[in-house]
Steps between C-alpha positions, in 0.01 A plus 500: 500500500312175439287306747440129448170359625448182292675165479554550126677834548716353777589200282609731215724705728654192660565351155691817409690480831614147415697640206693737728802434724316634804178657626465723808208429736347652811169475684274717712300326771319542830554296814379715788162326526587147383738215579585443135598796283227627268650549155385835359732574209790355302747720313730368226745658258705368210864601435599832346413859581201470267416143598134421556392560861156389617272478801322169553180565698344189658235714671364658181565178312280280718499216246870519418710192572866541593602174332694678220705680765573174682603347168742792452638430848587148384667625178868470585629705207362823650630633833228629732631812677354623832611733778461363855308206359399310812144630538440490125616140484280401792193630314578301187597188694178505707274577203676312222738257666787625283826692537657707220798325344757635445460774758703816566445715809661843470497556877712190559724582206546856626611375843756273337616792283566726797185712527440411865260277687137478376544797269172656389377535144490879521870505594593284201294717267691807617846340499477286187219636280571861606128566536267607781181317598169664581402313820168680563303185410709271717241452776194464283207259501583295192168316514297812412399567141542688279871556544615859470762606248738565789448146631558347158815706443633404844434131435667503159807679637563192714577297186623753243800621704558140605625425147798734536571375851494134390732555205748691717501250788516192279800656327668571832444142615649363179811715551544399864419133447245510781198371311507182708473709820167633377383157387554359850284773652233455233478128583351602835240719329388218272475239776133421583600463867570875507129571454343206681401555862384185676270572797700257716812711445338842545610525866863530392430854371390623841762654727466387862704563813451162658596144409237339726376188326136546604496868406649422158250216455212748537678750274534228237134400523380861483732582209385187315134600543569860392694398190244241395209739553673786319588285199155343465314831544757713314536755778822644649640323806461822697125497438480171687735610777825690517817349642474690827145371553612146416778516759261643757258210440785250529570646845141535627384170343125571470284187469157666518335793326491686830875465549564596139292814550755627751771526235636853474667467161258290294325724247128498419553283194659231715196487725269379226353159592684293237836656593432499875405130487815427302716683753353309794542169316862590418579585862354167611704320233814670625423406861445138400806475272736223606866572581614329182290731284593826672703735281865542583667830408838495330742588780803349333676836470413631844785318669768539236848546638590798286865600478453879525841587356440275199151644455650850489754391241224347288314830510809680375544241226135533397528878480812473287343243270170685460676828420735330257214326321261793520233282658301582815649309793154400630437320172812289555478417871299598804642573844357168616683322219830650612446400863407148393816466290708633790340234722596219264168460314533411134138456387472874438361677192806725476713189433287374210462576131611837367540630857778247552671633189458860614581456869449156652812329367724775636303498825584132546863567412506771766358256754771247413778759529582480130454871435553822694365851466717807460412866480649764271335835548126440477548178302488151653691232316494121517845348545561134420715328762 
């Protein structure tokens, strides 16, 4: 096992990777005590059972620049293979402003190939590589040094078995002609908007039970302050205040330190002067927000006139399609999507892209009375009228 701690060593490995059709990559990081993930380790492996596999250690290599890795990410002749890449990509996008291209995510590919929804790496290792993983180092502090042999072996296993998994899944996709399905999903992962949280939009992540304009105005102001403070100070949102405390404050509307002190749910961290002052200022901003600036929740689907019989038929069609394709039904369409289609909505994800090919086109035909469903034993068939 080789550990890279200098820019020169990293550049040499990345130069070798550029001569290969693909390279497998994974990261280990910590995020419990920070807003942004702290990169602790990068693992990479080249093709072949005996292909070079290395650990890249940015903690031991304090002077190491990741520029050679980012240059490899831009090298379009080498596929960069990850499993469940979203958090890995966020790290590289935040730190380097770059996305790997081309990208392959084995979790997405596995869902398209019939392995179920959000299938785990360990499952793929067992089913495809026919190996077992030692998960004893799974919940470890990756920022501590030196790494143990067990930690290093665990980390490398996340990229060595990935080679077999990638080659199998890419072959399956080529046979089924579903490569474009995966590419559509990967486009979301490589969209900067996926990883950019604007403080003004942070309120949309908070689940509330009321649509009161004034209440939501205070929620928006508090969420904006929390997001801005967390980003600038690199602390988790929950260290500023948790969602339940935020909703409590939106209800009690404290405008003085004394009133804020009566909060039951605000933790000690949130009572520090700089946070407490920010909370009071946010509440005041919410109280003073004009009607035109108050947030308005999306209630467009709350009053849909759903045809229940049609919705039931769409569910049967989805089940038949998902089983026939070997793709998890939740990946194709949600229950909300089906109700929206049955209510006449057409701006629905299930009717776009590869989902239209897999299900949406037939769903629209069913709505127009152009197809029917018939049952033979346990099989449901689509009948063209």
